[in-house]
C-alpha positions in Angstrom: 0.0 0.0 0.0 1.2 3.5 -0.7 2.0 6.0 2.0 1.0 9.6 2.5 3.6 12.4 2.5 5.1 13.7 5.7 3.0 16.9 5.9 -0.2 14.9 5.5 0.9 12.3 8.1 1.4 15.0 10.7 -2.2 16.3 10.4 -4.0 13.0 10.2 -6.4 12.7 13.1 -9.3 10.2 13.4 -12.0 10.0 15.9 -13.8 6.6 15.9 -16.8 5.2 17.7 -17.7 1.5 18.2 -20.1 0.3 20.9 -20.1 -3.5 20.8 -17.6 -6.4 20.9 -18.2 -7.3 17.2 -17.6 -3.6 16.2 -14.5 -3.6 18.3 -13.1 -6.6 16.3 -14.0 -5.1 12.9 -12.8 -1.6 13.9 -9.5 -3.0 15.1 -8.9 -4.6 11.7 -9.5 -1.3 9.9 -7.4 0.7 12.4 -4.5 -1.8 12.0 -4.5 -1.4 8.2 -4.9 2.4 8.6 -1.9 2.7 10.8 0.1 0.8 8.2 -1.2 3.0 5.4 -0.9 6.3 7.4 2.0 6.1 9.8 1.7 8.5 12.6 -2.1 8.8 12.4 -3.6 10.0 15.7 -6.6 8.1 16.9 -9.1 8.9 19.7 -12.6 7.9 20.5 -14.6 5.0 22.0 -14.4 1.3 21.3 -13.2 -1.9 22.9 -10.0 -3.6 24.0 -8.8 -4.6 20.6 -9.2 -1.1 19.2 -7.5 0.4 22.2 -4.5 -1.9 21.8 -3.9 -0.4 18.3 -5.0 3.2 18.9 -3.6 3.8 22.4 -4.7 5.7 25.4 -6.8 8.3 23.7 -9.3 5.6 22.7 -11.5 4.7 25.7 -12.8 1.1 26.2 -16.5 1.3 26.9 -18.1 -1.6 25.1 -19.1 -3.7 28.1 -21.2 -0.9 29.4 -22.3 0.5 26.0 -23.5 -2.8 24.4 -27.1 -2.8 25.3 -29.9 -4.0 23.0 -33.5 -2.9 22.6 -35.4 0.4 22.9 -36.5 -0.2 26.5 -33.1 -1.2 27.7 -31.6 2.0 26.2 -34.3 4.2 27.7 -33.6 2.8 31.2 -30.0 4.0 30.8 -30.8 7.3 29.1 -28.9 9.5 31.5 -25.7 7.3 31.3 -25.7 7.5 27.5 -26.4 11.3 27.5 -23.4 11.8 29.8 -21.2 9.8 27.5 -22.6 11.6 24.4 -21.7 15.0 25.9 -18.2 13.8 27.0 -17.5 12.6 23.4 -18.7 15.9 21.9 -16.2 17.6 24.2 -13.5 15.2 23.0 -14.2 16.0 19.4 -14.0 19.8 20.1 -10.6 19.3 21.7 -9.2 16.7 19.3 -10.6 18.3 16.1 -10.2 15.3 13.8 -10.3 15.5 10.0 -12.3 12.3 9.8 -15.0 10.8 12.1 -15.4 7.0 11.7 -18.4 5.1 12.9 -18.4 1.4 13.3 -21.9 -0.1 13.3 -23.9 0.8 16.5 -26.4 2.9 14.6 -28.8 3.9 17.5 -26.0 6.0 19.1 -23.8 6.7 16.2 -26.4 8.4 13.9 -27.4 10.7 16.7 -23.8 11.5 17.4 -23.2 12.0 13.7 -26.0 14.6 13.6 -24.6 16.6 16.5 -21.0 16.6 15.1 -22.4 17.6 11.6 -24.2 20.6 13.1 -21.2 21.9 15.0 -18.3 20.8 12.7 -19.6 20.4 9.1 -16.0 20.3 7.9 -15.3 17.0 9.6 -15.7 14.1 7.1 -17.9 11.3 8.3 -17.4 7.7 7.2 -19.6 4.9 8.4 -18.2 1.3 8.4 -20.8 -1.5 8.5 -24.0 0.0 7.3 -27.1 0.1 9.5 -29.6 -2.4 8.3 -31.9 0.1 6.8 -32.9 -2.4 4.1 -34.6 -4.4 6.9 -36.2 -1.7 9.0 -36.6 2.1 9.3 -35.9 3.2 5.8 -36.7 6.7 6.9 -33.1 6.8 8.2 -31.7 6.8 4.7 -32.3 10.5 3.9 -30.8 11.4 7.3 -27.7 9.3 6.5 -27.4 10.9 3.1 -27.5 14.3 4.7 -25.0 13.6 7.5 -22.5 11.1 6.1 -19.8 11.5 3.4 -19.4 7.8 2.7 -20.8 4.4 3.6 -18.6 1.3 3.6 -21.0 -1.6 3.3 -20.4 -5.3 3.9 -23.0 -6.9 1.7 -23.3 -6.3 -2.1 -27.1 -5.9 -1.9 -26.6 -2.9 0.4 -24.7 -0.7 -2.1 -27.5 0.1 -4.7 -30.0 0.9 -1.9 -27.8 3.6 -0.5 -26.1 4.7 -3.7 -29.5 5.3 -5.4 -30.5 7.5 -2.5 -27.5 9.8 -3.1 -24.9 8.5 -0.6 -21.4 7.6 -1.8 -21.3 3.9 -1.0 -18.6 1.4 -1.4 -18.9 -2.4 -1.0 -15.7 -3.5 0.7 -16.6 -7.1 1.5 -17.1 -8.6 4.9 -14.4 -8.3 7.6 -15.2 -11.8 8.9 -13.4 -13.2 5.8 -10.1 -11.6 7.0 -10.7 -12.1 10.7 -11.8 -15.8 10.6 -9.6 -17.3 7.9 -6.4 -17.3 10.0 -8.4 -19.0 12.8 -9.5 -21.9 10.7 -8.2 -25.1 12.1 -8.2 -27.5 9.1 -7.0 -30.4 11.2 -9.5 -30.1 14.0 -12.1 -32.9 14.2 -15.6 -32.3 15.3 -16.8 -34.0 18.4 -20.3 -35.3 17.5 -21.2 -35.5 21.2 -20.4 -31.9 21.9 -23.0 -29.1 21.7 -21.8 -25.5 21.6 -24.0 -22.8 23.3 -23.6 -19.2 22.2 -25.9 -16.9 24.2 -24.4 -13.6 22.9 -22.1 -10.9 24.2 -24.5 -8.7 26.0 -25.7 -9.1 29.6 -29.3 -8.7 28.6 -29.0 -11.4 25.9 -27.4 -13.8 28.4 -30.2 -13.3 30.9 -32.8 -13.9 28.3 -31.3 -16.7 26.3 -28.9 -18.8 28.5 -31.7 -20.2 30.7 -33.4 -21.8 27.7 -30.0 -23.2 26.6 -29.5 -24.6 30.1 -32.9 -26.3 30.0 -32.2 -27.6 26.5 -28.9 -29.1 27.8 -30.8 -30.7 30.7 -33.3 -32.4 28.4 -30.6 -33.5 26.0 -28.4 -35.0 28.8 -31.5 -37.0 30.0 -31.9 -38.3 26.5 -28.1 -38.9 25.9 -25.9 -39.0 29.1 -22.8 -39.0 26.9 -23.4 -35.5 25.5 -21.2 -32.6 26.5 -21.9 -28.9 26.5 -19.7 -25.8 26.4 -20.3 -22.1 26.4 -17.6 -19.5 25.7 -17.7 -16.2 27.7 -16.8 -13.1 25.7 -15.4 -11.5 28.8 -14.6 -12.3 32.5 -17.7 -10.3 33.5 -20.0 -12.3 31.3 -18.3 -15.5 32.4 -19.3 -14.6 36.0 -22.9 -14.0 34.8 -22.9 -17.4 33.1 -21.6 -19.1 36.3 -24.3 -17.4 38.3 -27.1 -18.5 35.9 -25.8 -22.1 36.0 -25.8 -22.0 39.8 -29.3 -20.7 40.0 -30.5 -23.5 37.7 -28.5 -26.1 39.7 -26.6 -27.0 36.6 -23.0 -25.9 37.4 -21.6 -29.3 36.4 -23.7 -29.6 33.3 -22.1 -27.0 31.0 -18.5 -26.0 30.8 -17.8 -22.3 30.8 -14.6 -21.1 29.1 -13.0 -17.7 28.7 -13.1 -16.9 25.0 -12.6 -19.7 22.5 -15.9 -19.2 20.6 -14.3 -19.7 17.1 -12.4 -22.8 18.2 -15.6 -24.2 19.7 -17.5 -23.5 16.4 -15.0 -25.8 14.7 -14.9 -28.4 17.4 -18.6 -28.8 18.3 -21.0 -31.2 16.4 -23.8 -28.7 16.5 -25.0 -25.6 18.4 -27.5 -23.0 19.5 -26.7 -19.4 18.7 -28.1 -16.0 19.7 -29.0 -13.9 16.7 -26.1 -11.7 15.7 -22.6 -11.8 14.3 -21.9 -15.2 15.8 -24.5 -16.8 13.4 -22.4 -15.6 10.5 -19.2 -16.8 12.1 -20.6 -20.2 12.7 -21.7 -20.4 9.1 -18.2 -19.5 8.0 -16.9 -22.5 10.0 -19.7 -24.8 8.9 -21.2 -25.4 12.4 -24.8 -26.8 12.1 -26.9 -24.7 14.4 -30.3 -23.2 15.1 -30.9 -19.5 15.9 -32.6 -18.1 19.0 -33.7 -14.5 19.6 -35.6 -12.9 22.5 -35.9 -9.3 23.7 -38.1 -7.3 26.0 -41.8 -7.4 25.0 -42.1 -3.7 24.1 -38.9 -3.9 22.0 -40.3 -6.9 20.1 -43.7 -5.3 19.4 -42.1 -2.2 18.1 -39.6 -4.1 16.0 -42.4 -6.1 14.4 -43.9 -2.9 13.2 -40.7 -1.8 11.6 -39.0 -5.0 10.2 -39.8 -5.6 6.6 -37.9 -8.9 6.0 -38.8 -12.6 6.2 -35.9 -13.7 8.3 -33.9 -12.3 11.2 -30.7 -14.4 10.7 -28.2 -12.8 8.3 -27.4 -16.3 6.8 -31.0 -16.7 5.8 -31.2 -13.2 4.5 -28.0 -13.8 2.4 -29.4 -17.0 1.0 -32.9 -15.6 0.7 -34.3 -18.8 2.2 -34.4 -20.6 5.5 -31.0 -22.3 5.8 -31.1 -22.4 9.6 -34.1 -22.7 11.8 -35.1 -19.5 13.7 -36.8 -19.5 17.1 -37.9 -16.0 17.9 -39.4 -14.6 21.1 -42.1 -17.0 22.4 -40.7 -19.8 20.2 -37.3 -19.5 21.8 -37.8 -22.3 24.3 -36.3 -25.6 25.0 -39.3 -27.6 23.7 -38.7 -26.1 20.2 -34.9 -26.2 20.3 -34.3 -29.7 21.6 -35.9 -31.6 18.7 -33.7 -29.7 16.2 -30.6 -30.5 18.1 -31.6 -34.1 18.4 -31.9 -34.3 14.6 -28.4 -33.0 14.3 -27.0 -35.4 16.9 -28.6 -38.5 15.5 -28.7 -37.8 11.7 -25.3 -37.3 10.1 -26.8 -36.7 6.7 -28.9 -33.8 7.8 -25.9 -32.3 9.7 -23.6 -32.6 6.7 -26.2 -31.1 4.3 -26.7 -28.1 6.5 -22.9 -27.7 6.9 -22.5 -27.6 3.1 -25.3 -25.0 2.7 -23.8 -22.8 5.5 -20.3 -22.9 3.8 -21.9 -22.1 0.4 -23.8 -19.1 1.8 -20.8 -17.8 3.7 -18.8 -17.8 0.5 -20.9 -14.8 -0.7 -19.1 -12.6 1.8 -16.4 -11.5 -0.7 -12.7 -11.9 -1.1 -10.0 -11.3 1.6 -8.7 -7.8 2.1 -11.7 -6.1 3.5 -9.8 -4.1 6.2 -7.3 -2.9 3.7 -10.0 -1.7 1.3 -11.9 0.0 4.0 -8.8 1.7 5.4 -7.9 3.0 1.9 -11.3 4.6 1.7 -10.8 6.3 5.1 -7.3 7.4 4.1 -8.6 9.0 0.9 -10.5 11.5 3.1 -7.2 12.6 4.7 -5.9 13.2 1.2 -8.9 15.3 0.2 
């Protein structure tokens, strides 16, 4: 990759905002490529531990507290978010970046984008990982066109939707291709008696979904005493929450809790249950047969039903435009629904292998390697301009 001249390097300042663990991973990949492309770039903002490792002390790790899901959950913490919002505006005033980079997290980021645009219209705003406006709330599109300078999207079907509305949009591919390929263990054999449980990376998700996974494990263990169950904790704090939920269900010895290791488990388990989110796409990339579960607060779900305009909630099914994996949403997210699907995986190798093939085939649509480099080049172009 080419490098910018010395004068340009001295003035390159980027403020970045990511609010979830998945955004932290994707943002870290972009920042790593950007620091190679623009040596000396100064980075500040909010993100997670991976981004902070690259950006340094001016990037604050806030993802464990910021990663909440659902309208009701956000409203309950309104004062906390308002305080962070004002702090970040003060940071932008002091830092005065040339470019403001948003990584996913649309509920907060689009509001912050508007505030920065009003006070600092000269700051270029780039959004990495498009909000899923094609699924819900298309009224956001004109607002995005007005506020943003460029959208970097992960799926090819997103580009024409935003480009036709008047927003400069570039399909850069999906960062999972870059992040997951080095983690692929070609020699790792699947344990057909091991069930992987992936309840998500938010406290609210764990509280809503892990109990049904515990109950599913109890029923499966009664059916097959030789079955094993593992759940990877995305952080030490979430690991403690998992341990507590297991203790409350009197199932501490039933499920093994590990610190991290989700991608390894996706390649080692025979099948799994996964909370709707990025993990479902990761599991597809590694060919793990699974079913999807999703459950939020009642008010959040009712409001979402009024807005969502798609047939499926899982991105793998959306990509394939058909039901590749079973989805159990809200009231259907219960052990009585999940257990029969897992039993089929565990006792029918043909069904398991067929689903594995369809998952790998769908994941292949995510694009070629090099996503982070392509995204970083687009960001660097704004420094040059």
